[in-house]
N, C-alpha and C positions, 0 to 999 in steps of 0.2 A: 647716671647712677648705676655701675653694673653688680651682678649677683655676689661678688667678693666682696666690694664694699657694704652692702645689705648684710651681708652675713656677720661683718664685724661688726655693726652698727647692733645687729641682733645679740653679737656676745656683748658689748657693753651692756648695754641696755639690763640683759639677765643679768651682768654681774653687779649692777649699782641699784638697779628700781627693781625686778623681780621680786613677786612677794612670798614664796613660798623658798624658807631657808633651805629644805633637803633639796626641792627642783634645781635651786640655782646652783647648789655644789653639784647635783650630779651631770646638770647642762656642763658648767666649769670643768670639770676633773674630764670629761667628754671631747671639751675642745680646746684641751691643755694644747695638743698639736697640729693644732689648725693650722697654723700660718705653712708648717710642714707638709701637708696633704690640700690643701685647697689650693688651686695656681689659676683655676680658670672658672667660666659659671659655672659649667655642670657638674663641676666638682663640688662647689659651693650648694648647688640642689642638692645634687647626692647626700651630701655632709647632713644637712638639714633634713631628708628622707630617712637616713639613716638614724639621725639621733632618736626623731619622731618614733621611728618602729622599735628603738631599744626603749624608750620610756614605755609604750603600751607593752612591750614584752614583759618589763617588771609590775606594771600597775594593773596586768592582768588579773580580773579576779578577785583585785582590793578592795578594801569596803567603799574605795572612795569612789569607785568604777560607778558611771551614770548606765544604769540599764539599755537608757535610748541608743545611748553612745560606747556601745562595750570598744575593750581596748582590743583590737584586732590589729594585725598585719595589714598595712594600707599600701599600695592599693588593694581589695580584697578581690576574688578571682570575678566578682559578678562584674565591677567596675572596668577591670582591666584583664582579661584573659591572657592579650598576650605579655605581660609583664612577667609572668611566671613561666618557668621552661622544665619539664622534666626529662633528665637525663636518663640515659641507656638503664642506668643503676637502680631507677626509678626513685632516686632525691629529685626533690623538686628547688630550684635555686630562682633567684629572681634575674630578669633579662633589664639589667641596667638603660639599656637605651630606650626600652619600652617604656620602662618605669620614669625616663627623662620627657619624652613624648608627653606620655598618658599627661605627667605634671605641667610640663608648658601647656596643654590645652587646657588644663583643668583651670589653671589661672591666669590665662589669657586677659585680656581686657572684656571681650565680650563677657565671659564668666563668672567673672567679680561683681558681686553684687555693691552698692554703695548707698549705705544710709543717709539720712540726714547730720549723722554728726561729721561725716568726714569731708575733706576739704577737696571740692571738687574745681577745678578750674574750668571753663567754660567762654568758650568765645562767644559774645554777645552780640560783637560788630565786626564785620573782616571787610575793609575795605583796601582792593586794590588800585594802585596810581602807578600808572606809566608817565615817563615823560618821553619826547622824542629825539632827545638828543644824545641820552644814556641808555635808554631803554631798561632802569632801574624799575625793582619792583619795591615797594614799602607798604609794612602789611601795617595797618593799625588794630592792636587786642586791646579789647575790654573786657576785665573778667569778673566774673565774678563770684563771691567767695559763700559757702556754707554758713550760716549763723557761728558755727562750734567752730573755730578753727583749730583749736589744742584741746576738744572734748571734757571742755570745762562748765560746770553748770553754774549758772546765776550766785547761787550759795558761794561757791568756789570762789568765784572773781571776786565778789562781796567782801569774804574774808580776808582774800588776800588784800585788797584795798583797806581795810580796817587794822590789820597788819601794816601794813606801810604807813598809813598816819598815826599809827601806836608809835612804833617805832623812832620814825621822824620826830614826834613830838619827845619821846626820849631821851633822843639826840640833840634836840635846842634844849632842852630844861639842863642838860648835862654839861652843852659846852655855856648856858646863860651863867651854872654856879660854876664852873671851871672859871670864865672868864673874871667874875665877880669875884671870887677868892682872888686871883692874880693881881687885880685893878687894886683890893684893898692892902695887899702885901705891897705891892707898888708903892701907893699912897704913906703906907706906916712907914716905909724904909726912906724914902724924900723926905719926910718930916723928922725924922733922927738926924739925917744929916745935916740940916738946916740948926 
């Protein structure tokens, strides 16, 4: 899956599932022309980065701001000094090539922390077999999954199961009642014909 597909998935998630209505509207307003400006993985990364910084700009000093995580333009100078350039007139601009490099290094596999709720595919056993005839290689992978694939608690799963059973029971009762009425109508109409 490339970054453009991930970005489209993010847009779909925000559109249909994001909890904050105001945040959802603002993101979607900014993503209206997404298909016109994002053509590569680099474009997708920069689009998300710009969207994040726009949100931080507007939420700066807002009552909802977490003092431990202030809404600043990311990355700040201490994180990536090469990401900003000072022009001859004294204005500061972003060096987007450096920003992309920084983001790629920051979110690379070695820097991403996976908690126990994440889906992790780890090869448990790896066996290489080669036959003398055609020198093929077959790999046998067995994968382990962390306990919660969809980040649902036992309560969530129990409620879903209870709701499923309730709905199935209601549908069964409705079917039984409907068939019973149809049968009684057929029996009464056949008795009238006799």
